[in-house]
C-alpha positions in Angstrom: 3.4 1.5 34.3 2.6 2.2 38.0 3.4 -0.3 40.8 -0.3 -0.7 41.5 -1.1 -1.4 37.8 1.6 -4.1 37.8 0.1 -5.6 41.0 -3.4 -5.7 39.4 -2.1 -7.3 36.2 -0.2 -9.9 38.2 -3.2 -10.8 40.2 -5.4 -10.9 37.0 -3.0 -13.3 35.3 -3.2 -15.8 38.2 -7.0 -15.5 38.5 -7.4 -16.2 34.8 -5.3 -19.4 35.2 -7.3 -20.4 38.2 -10.6 -19.8 36.3 -9.6 -22.0 33.4 -8.4 -24.8 35.7 -11.7 -24.6 37.6 -13.5 -24.5 34.3 -11.9 -27.7 33.1 -12.7 -29.4 36.4 -16.3 -28.1 36.2 -16.5 -29.7 32.8 -14.8 -33.0 33.5 -15.9 -34.0 37.1 -19.7 -34.2 36.3 -18.8 -36.9 33.7 -17.4 -39.1 36.4 -20.9 -39.4 37.9 -22.4 -42.9 37.3 -25.3 -42.9 34.9 -26.2 -42.0 31.3 -28.2 -38.7 30.9 -29.1 -39.6 27.3 -30.8 -42.8 28.5 -32.8 -40.8 31.0 -33.8 -38.3 28.3 -34.9 -41.0 25.9 -36.9 -42.7 28.6 -38.7 -39.3 29.2 -39.6 -38.9 25.5 -40.6 -42.5 24.7 -43.4 -44.6 26.1 -43.5 -48.3 27.3 -44.5 -49.5 23.8 -41.8 -47.8 21.9 -39.8 -50.0 19.5 -36.3 -50.8 20.7 -34.7 -49.8 17.3 -36.5 -46.5 17.4 -35.3 -45.8 20.9 -31.7 -46.7 19.9 -32.0 -44.4 16.9 -33.2 -41.6 19.2 -30.3 -42.3 21.6 -27.7 -42.0 18.8 -29.3 -38.8 17.6 -29.2 -37.2 21.0 -25.6 -38.3 21.5 -24.6 -36.5 18.4 -26.7 -33.4 19.2 -25.1 -33.0 22.6 -21.6 -33.7 21.2 -21.0 -36.7 23.4 -19.7 -38.8 20.5 -16.5 -36.7 20.4 -13.4 -37.0 22.6 -13.2 -35.2 25.9 -10.7 -32.5 24.7 -12.9 -31.7 21.7 -16.0 -31.6 24.0 -14.2 -29.2 26.3 -13.1 -26.9 23.5 -16.7 -26.8 22.2 -17.9 -26.1 25.7 -15.5 -23.1 26.2 -16.4 -21.8 22.7 -20.1 -22.1 23.6 -19.5 -20.2 26.9 -17.8 -17.3 25.0 -20.9 -17.1 22.8 -23.0 -16.7 26.0 -24.6 -20.1 26.1 -24.3 -22.8 28.8 -25.9 -25.4 26.6 -29.1 -27.4 26.7 -30.3 -29.3 29.8 -30.8 -33.1 29.5 -33.4 -33.4 32.2 -35.4 -30.3 31.1 -34.9 -30.8 27.3 -35.2 -28.7 25.2 -34.8 -25.8 27.6 -31.5 -23.9 27.8 -29.4 -24.0 31.0 -29.3 -20.2 30.9 -33.0 -19.9 31.3 -33.2 -22.5 34.1 -30.4 -21.0 36.1 -31.8 -17.5 35.5 -35.1 -18.6 37.1 -33.4 -20.3 40.2 -30.7 -17.8 41.0 -33.0 -15.0 42.2 -34.6 -17.3 44.7 -31.2 -18.2 46.2 -30.1 -14.5 46.3 -33.4 -13.4 47.9 -33.0 -16.0 50.6 -29.3 -16.1 51.3 -28.1 -12.4 51.0 -30.6 -10.9 53.5 -30.4 -13.8 55.9 -26.6 -13.7 55.9 -26.3 -9.9 56.1 -28.8 -9.6 59.0 -27.2 -12.6 60.7 -23.7 -11.0 60.3 -24.8 -7.7 61.8 -26.8 -9.2 64.6 -24.1 -11.8 65.4 -21.3 -9.2 65.5 -23.4 -6.9 67.7 -24.1 -9.7 70.2 -20.4 -10.7 70.2 -19.3 -7.2 70.9 -21.8 -6.8 73.7 -20.8 -10.1 75.2 -17.1 -9.2 75.3 -17.7 -5.7 76.7 -20.4 -6.4 79.3 -19.1 -9.8 80.4 -20.8 -11.3 83.5 -24.3 -12.5 83.1 -24.7 -11.1 79.6 -21.7 -13.1 78.4 -22.9 -16.2 80.2 -26.1 -16.0 78.2 -24.9 -14.9 74.7 -21.8 -17.1 74.5 -23.3 -20.5 75.3 -26.3 -19.6 73.0 -23.9 -18.8 70.2 -21.9 -22.0 70.7 -25.1 -24.1 70.7 -26.5 -22.5 67.5 -23.2 -22.7 65.7 -22.7 -26.3 66.6 -26.0 -27.5 65.1 -25.6 -28.6 61.4 -27.6 -26.6 59.0 -29.8 -29.5 57.9 -30.5 -30.5 61.5 -31.3 -26.9 62.4 -33.7 -26.6 59.4 -35.5 -29.8 60.3 -35.8 -28.7 64.0 -37.4 -25.4 62.8 -39.8 -27.4 60.6 -40.7 -29.7 63.4 -41.4 -26.9 65.9 -43.0 -24.2 63.7 -44.3 -26.3 60.9 -45.6 -29.5 62.5 -46.2 -28.8 66.2 -47.4 -25.2 65.9 -48.5 -25.2 62.3 -47.5 -21.6 61.8 -45.6 -22.0 58.5 -45.6 -24.3 55.4 -43.0 -27.1 55.5 -41.6 -27.0 52.0 -41.4 -25.1 48.7 -41.0 -21.5 47.8 -44.8 -21.1 47.2 -47.9 -23.2 47.0 -48.0 -25.7 44.2 -51.3 -24.4 43.0 -49.8 -20.9 42.4 -47.8 -19.5 39.5 -45.0 -16.9 40.3 -46.3 -13.3 39.7 -46.3 -9.9 41.3 -49.7 -10.1 42.9 -50.1 -9.6 46.6 -51.6 -13.1 47.0 -48.5 -14.7 45.6 -46.1 -12.4 47.5 -47.8 -13.2 50.8 -47.8 -16.9 50.0 -44.1 -16.9 49.1 -43.3 -14.9 52.3 -44.9 -17.6 54.5 -42.7 -20.2 52.8 -39.7 -17.9 53.1 -39.6 -17.5 56.9 -38.3 -20.9 58.0 -35.5 -21.1 55.5 -34.6 -17.5 56.3 -34.4 -18.2 60.0 -32.4 -21.4 59.4 -29.6 -19.4 57.6 -29.8 -16.3 59.7 -29.6 -18.0 63.2 -26.7 -20.2 62.2 -24.8 -17.1 60.9 -25.5 -15.3 64.1 -23.9 -18.1 66.2 -20.7 -18.2 64.2 -20.3 -14.4 63.9 -21.0 -13.8 67.6 -18.2 -16.3 68.6 -15.7 -14.7 66.2 -16.5 -11.1 67.2 -16.4 -11.9 70.9 -12.9 -13.5 70.7 -11.6 -10.5 68.6 -13.1 -8.0 71.0 -11.7 -9.7 74.1 -8.2 -9.6 72.4 -8.5 -5.9 71.6 -9.9 -5.0 75.1 -6.8 -6.6 76.6 -4.3 -5.0 74.3 -1.7 -2.4 75.4 -3.2 0.6 73.6 -6.5 0.1 75.5 -4.7 -0.1 78.9 -2.6 2.9 78.1 -5.6 4.9 76.9 -7.5 4.1 80.2 -4.4 5.2 82.2 -4.6 8.6 80.5 -8.2 9.0 81.6 -9.7 8.7 78.1 -13.4 8.0 78.3 -14.3 4.3 78.0 -17.0 5.1 75.4 -14.3 6.6 73.2 -11.9 3.7 73.6 -14.6 1.2 72.8 -15.3 2.8 69.4 -11.7 2.0 68.4 -11.7 -1.4 70.0 -14.8 -2.6 68.1 -13.6 -0.9 64.9 -10.4 -2.9 65.0 -12.1 -6.1 66.1 -14.5 -5.9 63.2 -11.9 -5.7 60.5 -11.3 -9.5 60.3 -15.1 -10.0 60.4 -15.5 -7.6 57.5 -12.9 -9.6 55.5 -14.8 -12.8 56.3 -18.0 -11.2 55.2 -16.6 -10.3 51.8 -15.0 -13.7 51.2 -18.2 -15.5 52.4 -20.6 -13.8 50.0 -19.8 -16.1 47.0 -20.0 -19.2 49.3 -23.7 -18.3 50.0 -24.7 -20.0 46.8 -22.8 -23.2 47.9 -24.2 -23.1 51.3 -27.7 -22.8 49.8 -27.6 -26.5 48.8 -28.3 -27.9 52.2 -30.9 -25.3 53.2 -32.8 -25.5 49.9 -32.8 -29.2 49.8 -34.2 -29.5 53.3 -37.0 -27.0 52.6 -37.4 -27.9 48.9 -36.7 -24.3 48.1 -36.6 -23.5 44.4 -33.1 -22.0 44.2 -29.6 -22.9 42.8 -29.0 -25.4 45.6 -32.1 -27.5 44.9 -31.4 -27.2 41.2 -27.8 -28.5 41.5 -28.9 -31.4 43.8 -31.5 -32.5 41.2 -29.1 -32.1 38.3 -26.5 -34.4 40.1 -29.2 -37.0 40.8 -30.1 -37.0 37.1 -26.5 -36.8 35.8 -27.5 -33.7 33.9 -23.9 -32.6 32.9 -25.0 -29.3 31.3 -27.1 -28.2 34.2 -24.4 -29.2 36.8 -21.9 -27.2 34.8 -24.2 -24.2 34.7 -24.9 -24.2 38.5 -21.2 -24.7 39.4 -20.1 -22.1 36.9 -22.1 -19.5 38.8 -20.3 -20.5 41.9 -16.9 -20.4 40.2 -17.5 -17.0 38.8 -18.7 -15.6 42.1 -15.8 -17.0 44.1 -13.1 -15.9 41.6 -14.6 -12.4 41.2 -15.1 -11.9 44.9 -11.5 -13.0 45.8 -10.0 -11.0 43.0 -11.9 -7.9 44.1 -10.8 -8.4 47.8 -7.1 -8.8 46.6 -7.3 -5.6 44.7 -9.0 -3.7 47.6 -6.3 -5.0 50.0 -3.6 -3.8 47.7 -5.3 -0.4 47.2 -5.9 0.2 50.9 -2.7 -1.2 52.3 0.4 -0.7 50.1 2.4 -3.2 52.3 0.2 -6.0 50.8 1.0 -5.3 47.2 4.7 -4.5 47.9 5.2 -7.8 49.8 3.4 -9.9 47.0 5.3 -8.2 44.2 8.6 -8.8 46.0 7.7 -12.5 46.2 7.1 -12.6 42.5 10.3 -10.8 41.6 
């Protein structure tokens, strides 16, 4: 067995352990939320004049159907068994719909919003940070304070600021939702244009905050590289500044690329604030509603998507680091041995 294969298997073992620990917390923590989801479900299905005994009978039926009459360890075992069969259960608040179908509807909205906004913000932010470090002077005095200001504003406050300016004062864009309530999602040009108008403000909210943070990080790394010994030595040899700058920004971007890879799974988590502010129909809004209604199954489904994305992304990064730089895998294997 090769050294690299041992490294991969060692990493895989620890990530499997991490996954099952996270899976148990994902199952157990929602049950600490105050409230009874079965009572809410019964209230939805019965009217004001429903007989009390009939409501109690319905309550007991649903308790057995969802397996809540069993002990926590048994419920967890059944939950894991169900996951391996490809099912995340049935939602309480959207009964009798499956969690799989609900999450499958919400996830594309989050990905369509978060991935382009974060990617464009990352590229634009790093470009501005590099320009700020290299040009200095007036350019730096404009870009750096702007980046600090944008980065310092909380996402929810920045979203509400955009809504106030562009939605209320100017009236250019809708204030909330992924599309008009009178429309049904389809591939027609009317729906796409309507959804695009609802998309712009949430997109700007995510993108501009990302620009601020990335510009600050790239500026600091570029300044550090520009003052390093190899740059000073290269300039003393008469190497063109344009050639030196290529290596400077390549080296400065490495930590930013690492941060980009590790931040991708966090996009779903970060979507909660933005989507709640704009009432955007993604995983973030879905998770928020599920928590308010103590919908255990739906909370578990939303957070399971986050767990899988975080574990997979970090495992992939660890393997790539070990493949690209043998020193990483050698050092970690020596620690284990």
